[in-house]
Residue frames as qw, qx, qy, qz and C-alpha x, y, z in Angstrom:
[[0.000, 0.889, 0.459, 0.000, 0.00, 0.00, 0.00],
 [0.418, 0.441, -0.011, 0.794, 1.27, 3.43, -0.89],
 [0.273, -0.603, -0.426, 0.616, 1.53, 6.19, 1.66],
 [0.271, 0.895, 0.303, 0.183, 0.11, 9.52, 0.56],
 [0.531, 0.200, -0.091, 0.819, 2.65, 12.20, -0.13],
 [0.183, -0.782, -0.350, 0.482, 2.52, 15.34, 1.96],
 [0.432, 0.835, 0.161, 0.301, 2.49, 18.49, -0.10],
 [0.597, -0.056, -0.129, 0.790, 5.67, 20.51, -0.02],
 [0.055, -0.964, -0.255, 0.040, 5.40, 24.03, 1.29],
 [0.568, 0.300, -0.076, 0.763, 7.84, 26.74, 0.52],
 [0.333, -0.830, -0.327, 0.307, 8.27, 29.35, 3.18],
 [0.237, 0.957, -0.142, 0.090, 10.73, 31.37, 1.16],
 [0.633, 0.443, -0.479, 0.418, 14.47, 31.55, 1.40],
 [0.699, -0.516, -0.364, 0.336, 16.06, 30.98, 4.78],
 [0.015, -0.954, 0.122, -0.272, 17.23, 34.14, 6.48],
 [0.837, -0.069, -0.244, 0.486, 20.86, 33.96, 7.49],
 [0.341, -0.883, 0.012, 0.322, 22.94, 36.27, 9.62],
 [0.333, 0.871, -0.350, -0.094, 25.95, 38.05, 8.09],
 [0.301, -0.547, 0.781, 0.022, 28.22, 35.31, 9.44],
 [0.463, 0.195, -0.761, -0.411, 26.25, 32.71, 7.47],
 [0.072, -0.107, -0.942, 0.311, 24.82, 30.86, 10.47],
 [0.311, -0.572, -0.624, -0.432, 21.08, 30.50, 10.94],
 [0.203, -0.494, 0.306, -0.788, 19.71, 32.83, 13.64],
 [0.184, -0.081, -0.919, 0.340, 18.92, 31.15, 16.94],
 [0.139, 0.500, 0.616, -0.593, 15.93, 33.34, 17.85],
 [0.184, 0.388, 0.645, 0.633, 13.37, 34.07, 15.16],
 [0.133, -0.846, -0.509, 0.091, 11.26, 36.43, 17.28],
 [0.324, 0.459, -0.002, 0.828, 11.82, 40.11, 16.73],
 [0.260, -0.536, -0.508, 0.622, 11.62, 42.66, 19.48],
 [0.126, 0.662, 0.389, 0.628, 9.38, 45.57, 18.48],
 [0.044, 0.297, -0.289, 0.909, 8.99, 48.92, 20.19],
 [0.614, -0.381, -0.114, -0.681, 5.42, 48.17, 21.28],
 [0.828, -0.177, -0.526, 0.087, 6.68, 45.09, 23.15],
 [0.483, 0.011, -0.456, 0.748, 8.85, 47.18, 25.46],
 [0.217, -0.841, -0.451, 0.205, 7.40, 49.41, 28.17],
 [0.324, 0.721, -0.004, 0.612, 8.13, 53.07, 27.56],
 [0.492, -0.253, -0.463, 0.693, 10.16, 54.66, 30.32],
 [0.063, -0.913, -0.355, 0.192, 8.84, 57.85, 31.90],
 [0.434, 0.765, -0.061, 0.472, 10.37, 61.04, 30.52],
 [0.601, -0.104, -0.405, 0.682, 13.33, 62.24, 32.56],
 [0.220, -0.912, -0.289, 0.190, 12.91, 65.11, 34.98],
 [0.525, 0.423, 0.010, 0.739, 14.76, 68.16, 33.71],
 [0.325, -0.598, -0.373, 0.630, 15.55, 70.76, 36.38],
 [0.079, -0.317, 0.133, 0.936, 14.49, 74.28, 35.48],
 [0.188, -0.239, -0.676, -0.671, 11.52, 73.31, 33.33],
 [0.431, -0.093, 0.294, -0.848, 8.07, 74.37, 34.46],
 [0.193, 0.154, 0.962, -0.120, 5.35, 71.89, 35.32],
 [0.254, -0.259, -0.593, -0.719, 2.22, 71.59, 33.21],
 [0.438, -0.531, -0.724, 0.036, 0.20, 70.41, 36.21],
 [0.309, -0.448, -0.344, 0.765, 1.29, 73.35, 38.37],
 [0.035, 0.061, -0.271, -0.960, 0.47, 75.84, 35.62],
 [0.344, -0.358, -0.706, -0.505, -2.95, 74.26, 35.06],
 [0.441, -0.561, -0.655, 0.248, -3.89, 74.18, 38.73],
 [0.222, -0.347, -0.167, 0.896, -2.71, 77.75, 39.27],
 [0.139, -0.103, -0.449, -0.877, -4.83, 78.84, 36.32],
 [0.432, -0.464, -0.712, -0.302, -7.92, 77.07, 37.62],
 [0.512, -0.584, -0.536, 0.329, -7.55, 78.02, 41.29],
 [0.304, -0.655, -0.096, 0.685, -5.75, 81.39, 41.19],
 [0.416, 0.401, 0.502, 0.643, -6.48, 82.58, 37.67],
 [0.078, -0.925, -0.369, -0.041, -8.29, 85.61, 39.09],
 [0.290, -0.886, 0.201, 0.301, -4.89, 87.15, 39.95],
 [0.631, 0.709, -0.311, -0.046, -2.97, 85.67, 36.98],
 [0.597, -0.603, 0.529, 0.016, -0.77, 83.40, 39.11],
 [0.869, 0.160, 0.423, 0.199, -0.29, 80.89, 36.29],
 [0.518, 0.815, 0.019, 0.258, 0.96, 83.63, 33.98],
 [0.199, -0.871, 0.425, -0.146, 3.51, 84.85, 36.53],
 [0.804, -0.303, 0.510, 0.044, 4.62, 81.25, 37.11],
 [0.815, 0.354, 0.367, 0.277, 5.27, 80.65, 33.41],
 [0.466, -0.238, 0.196, 0.830, 7.04, 83.99, 32.90],
 [0.109, 0.581, 0.505, 0.629, 4.30, 85.88, 31.04],
 [0.244, -0.353, -0.472, 0.770, 4.47, 88.83, 33.43],
 [0.142, -0.003, -0.216, -0.966, 2.66, 91.30, 31.16],
 [0.525, -0.302, -0.613, -0.507, -0.47, 89.17, 30.92],
 [0.491, -0.349, -0.700, 0.384, -0.21, 88.37, 34.63],
 [0.104, -0.208, -0.257, 0.938, -0.28, 92.08, 35.47],
 [0.340, -0.138, -0.399, -0.840, -3.26, 92.64, 33.16],
 [0.568, -0.369, -0.715, -0.173, -5.25, 89.90, 34.89],
 [0.419, -0.345, -0.555, 0.630, -4.27, 91.23, 38.32],
 [0.003, -0.091, -0.028, 0.995, -5.14, 94.83, 37.36],
 [0.406, -0.313, -0.578, -0.635, -8.59, 93.84, 36.04],
 [0.564, -0.481, -0.658, 0.130, -9.37, 92.45, 39.48],
 [0.396, -0.330, -0.346, 0.784, -7.76, 95.33, 41.41],
 [0.020, -0.053, -0.178, -0.982, -9.05, 98.28, 39.36],
 [0.470, -0.381, -0.534, -0.591, -12.61, 97.02, 39.46],
 [0.334, -0.406, 0.547, -0.651, -12.27, 96.56, 43.25],
 [0.222, -0.036, 0.963, -0.151, -13.17, 92.92, 42.82],
 [0.600, 0.394, 0.303, -0.626, -16.46, 93.62, 41.01],
 [0.720, 0.527, -0.320, -0.318, -15.15, 92.14, 37.74],
 [0.425, -0.486, 0.763, -0.045, -13.42, 89.18, 39.42],
 [0.819, 0.226, 0.508, -0.139, -15.28, 86.73, 37.18],
 [0.597, 0.766, -0.194, -0.137, -13.58, 87.98, 33.99],
 [0.196, 0.644, -0.736, 0.071, -10.00, 86.93, 34.91],
 [0.581, -0.198, 0.731, -0.299, -11.38, 83.93, 36.83],
 [0.843, 0.414, 0.284, -0.193, -13.05, 82.51, 33.70],
 [0.479, 0.787, -0.389, -0.017, -10.04, 83.51, 31.59],
 [0.121, -0.585, 0.780, -0.186, -7.64, 81.77, 33.99],
 [0.733, -0.021, 0.615, -0.288, -9.85, 78.70, 34.31],
 [0.820, 0.555, 0.047, -0.135, -9.98, 78.19, 30.56],
 [0.351, 0.751, -0.550, 0.101, -6.23, 78.69, 30.27],
 [0.427, -0.450, 0.740, -0.261, -5.63, 76.29, 33.15],
 [0.855, 0.198, 0.440, -0.190, -7.59, 73.57, 31.38],
 [0.685, 0.707, -0.174, -0.024, -5.72, 74.26, 28.14],
 [0.023, 0.709, -0.687, 0.158, -2.36, 73.92, 29.91],
 [0.605, -0.221, 0.726, -0.240, -3.47, 70.54, 31.26],
 [0.807, 0.370, 0.427, -0.172, -4.91, 69.22, 28.00],
 [0.595, 0.785, -0.156, -0.077, -2.92, 70.62, 25.06],
 [0.867, -0.240, 0.252, 0.356, 0.31, 68.81, 24.13],
 [0.555, 0.189, 0.313, 0.747, 1.54, 71.05, 21.30],
 [0.114, 0.755, 0.317, 0.562, 1.58, 74.72, 20.47],
 [0.038, -0.659, 0.193, -0.726, 1.31, 77.82, 22.63],
 [0.710, -0.552, 0.079, -0.429, -0.14, 76.02, 25.65],
 [0.972, -0.125, -0.110, 0.163, 2.75, 73.57, 25.94],
 [0.618, 0.275, -0.208, 0.706, 5.66, 76.01, 26.43],
 [0.346, -0.724, -0.315, 0.507, 6.66, 78.69, 28.92],
 [0.162, 0.955, 0.016, -0.247, 7.71, 82.28, 28.14],
 [0.180, -0.674, 0.622, 0.356, 11.23, 81.14, 27.19],
 [0.749, 0.369, -0.367, -0.411, 9.77, 78.58, 24.74],
 [0.015, 0.292, -0.942, 0.162, 10.91, 75.63, 26.88],
 [0.586, -0.237, -0.648, -0.424, 8.45, 72.73, 26.78],
 [0.567, -0.463, 0.350, -0.584, 6.43, 72.08, 29.91],
 [0.328, 0.158, -0.930, 0.056, 6.92, 68.77, 31.64],
 [0.690, -0.470, -0.452, -0.314, 4.49, 66.57, 33.55]]
């Protein structure tokens, strides 16, 4: 009785290392297999979280603007509150709250750098 032949499969040419030997491990290590390390802490860079919280909590006096080095806008926000004797407190409060959220959420552009154009860090 004849045994049935198994069909031959061709998987393509064998991949060899430059030395000519067959590689021992056929699995490749991809970037998504490795955990990404946290970004390093760089001294002197401002914090995105601090700027956002200052904007939300103390935006009425422009604290987040002073923190990031935008002193002109910080003085404008402070003067709006002071000149109106606190009657227009809601204008810089809303302004600061919106900016605080933008500092926390935006990753690129104006809301991700300080006055010296250094990127904010987490």
